[in-house]
C-alpha positions in Angstrom: 0.0 0.0 0.0 1.4 3.4 -0.9 2.5 5.8 1.9 0.3 8.6 0.6 -2.8 6.4 0.9 -1.9 5.4 4.4 -1.2 8.9 5.4 -4.4 10.2 3.9 -6.4 7.4 5.6 -4.7 8.1 8.9 -5.5 11.8 8.6 -9.2 11.0 7.9 -9.3 8.9 11.0 -7.7 11.6 13.0 -10.3 14.0 11.8 -13.2 11.6 12.6 -11.9 11.0 16.1 -11.3 14.7 16.8 -14.7 15.8 15.5 -16.6 13.0 17.2 -14.9 13.7 20.5 -17.3 16.7 21.0 -20.3 14.3 20.6 -19.5 10.9 22.2 -17.6 11.7 25.4 -18.8 10.2 28.6 -17.2 11.8 31.7 -16.8 9.4 34.6 -14.8 10.6 37.5 -11.6 12.3 36.3 -11.6 10.2 33.1 -13.5 10.9 29.8 -14.6 7.6 28.2 -14.5 7.8 24.4 -15.6 4.6 22.6 -15.0 6.1 19.2 -11.3 6.0 19.8 -11.4 2.3 20.2 -13.4 1.9 17.0 -10.8 3.9 15.1 -8.0 1.9 16.8 -9.4 -1.4 15.4 -10.1 0.1 12.1 -6.6 1.6 11.7 -5.0 -1.5 13.2 -6.6 -3.7 10.6 -6.3 -1.3 7.6 -3.0 0.4 8.2 -1.0 -1.7 10.7 0.3 -1.0 14.2 2.6 2.0 13.6 0.0 4.1 11.8 -2.6 3.0 14.3 -0.4 4.3 17.2 0.2 7.6 15.3 -3.6 8.0 14.8 -4.2 7.3 18.5 -1.6 9.7 19.6 -2.8 12.5 17.3 -6.4 12.1 18.3 -5.4 12.0 22.1 -3.3 15.2 21.6 -6.0 17.1 19.8 -8.6 16.0 22.3 -6.5 17.3 25.1 -5.8 20.6 23.4 -9.6 21.0 22.8 -10.5 20.0 26.4 -12.5 17.0 25.4 -9.9 14.5 26.6 -7.7 13.7 29.6 -4.1 12.5 29.9 -5.4 9.0 30.3 -6.2 9.0 26.6 -2.5 8.6 25.7 -1.6 5.3 27.4 -5.0 3.7 26.8 -5.5 4.4 23.2 -1.9 4.1 22.0 -1.3 0.7 23.7 -4.6 -0.6 22.5 -4.0 0.6 18.9 -0.6 -1.0 18.8 -1.8 -4.4 20.1 -4.8 -4.4 17.8 -2.6 -3.8 14.8 0.1 -6.2 15.8 -2.3 -9.1 16.6 -4.1 -8.5 13.3 -0.8 -8.5 11.4 0.2 -11.8 13.0 -3.1 -13.7 12.6 -5.0 -11.9 9.9 -8.2 -12.3 12.0 -10.4 -9.3 12.9 -11.4 -10.7 16.3 -7.7 -10.8 17.3 -7.6 -7.1 16.5 -10.6 -6.7 18.9 -9.0 -8.7 21.6 -5.8 -6.8 21.2 -7.6 -3.5 21.6 -9.6 -4.6 24.7 -6.5 -6.1 26.4 -4.2 -3.2 25.3 -6.6 -0.4 26.4 -8.7 -2.2 29.0 -6.0 -3.8 31.1 -2.5 -2.5 30.1 -3.6 1.1 29.3 -5.6 1.2 32.5 -2.5 0.0 34.5 -0.3 2.6 32.8 -2.9 5.3 33.8 -2.4 4.7 37.5 1.0 6.4 37.7 -0.4 9.4 35.7 -3.3 9.8 38.1 -1.2 9.5 41.3 2.2 11.1 40.4 1.3 13.6 37.7 -2.3 14.7 38.5 -2.0 14.1 42.3 -5.4 12.2 42.3 -6.2 9.4 44.7 -6.7 6.2 42.7 -6.4 2.5 43.0 -4.2 0.4 40.9 -7.0 -1.6 39.3 -9.6 1.2 39.5 -9.3 2.2 35.8 -9.8 -1.3 34.4 -13.6 -1.5 34.5 -14.0 1.8 32.8 -11.4 1.2 30.2 -12.6 -2.3 29.4 -16.2 -1.1 29.0 -15.2 1.7 26.7 -12.7 -0.3 24.6 -15.1 -3.3 24.3 -17.9 -1.1 23.0 -15.8 0.7 20.5 -13.9 -2.5 19.4 -17.2 -4.3 18.9 -18.4 -1.5 16.7 -15.1 -1.9 14.7 -15.6 -5.6 14.4 -19.1 -5.2 13.1 -18.1 -2.5 10.5 -15.2 -4.6 9.2 -17.3 -7.7 9.0 -19.9 -5.8 6.9 -17.0 -4.5 4.6 -15.8 -8.1 4.1 -19.3 -9.4 3.4 -20.0 -6.7 0.8 -16.5 -7.3 -0.7 -15.3 -3.8 0.0 -11.5 -3.5 -0.8 -9.7 -3.0 2.5 -6.6 -1.1 1.5 -4.5 -3.5 -0.4 -5.8 -5.3 -3.5 -5.0 -8.8 -2.1 -5.6 -8.3 1.6 -6.6 -11.6 3.2 -8.8 -11.1 6.3 -10.9 -13.5 8.2 -13.4 -12.8 11.0 
């Protein structure tokens, strides 16, 4: 796949994530849950690979923080989830492994990485495993939407980036 195509698709996903962050944010405590990010992570992980997925997640997190619709917890959660979604898809070529990678990467690993941000940087009282339920709920909802959309694309024979991409559910 050409770099221009990948950069253009990444930029479109960044725009979608940034614009939708004004509409679909759920504030819970001092976090802001954003399932659309996890949908985009699965989509970019499958269509573009782990590195472009991480770049997309970082840019959306940065823009959301600059606009006030995100929190610092968006960085570790979305970036780890995007990387694992893309990596597991590349290794297996199965969409549900991208979903599993997103949920584990964001819901567990990203939540654990958010604990030091909450306690050391923000000075908030938090428990080590306190972020996991919120992050898992958000990542599962968004990743499930990504799975449904990609499955519909496959069923309708929509070309997913490369001409000869082989993807299974």
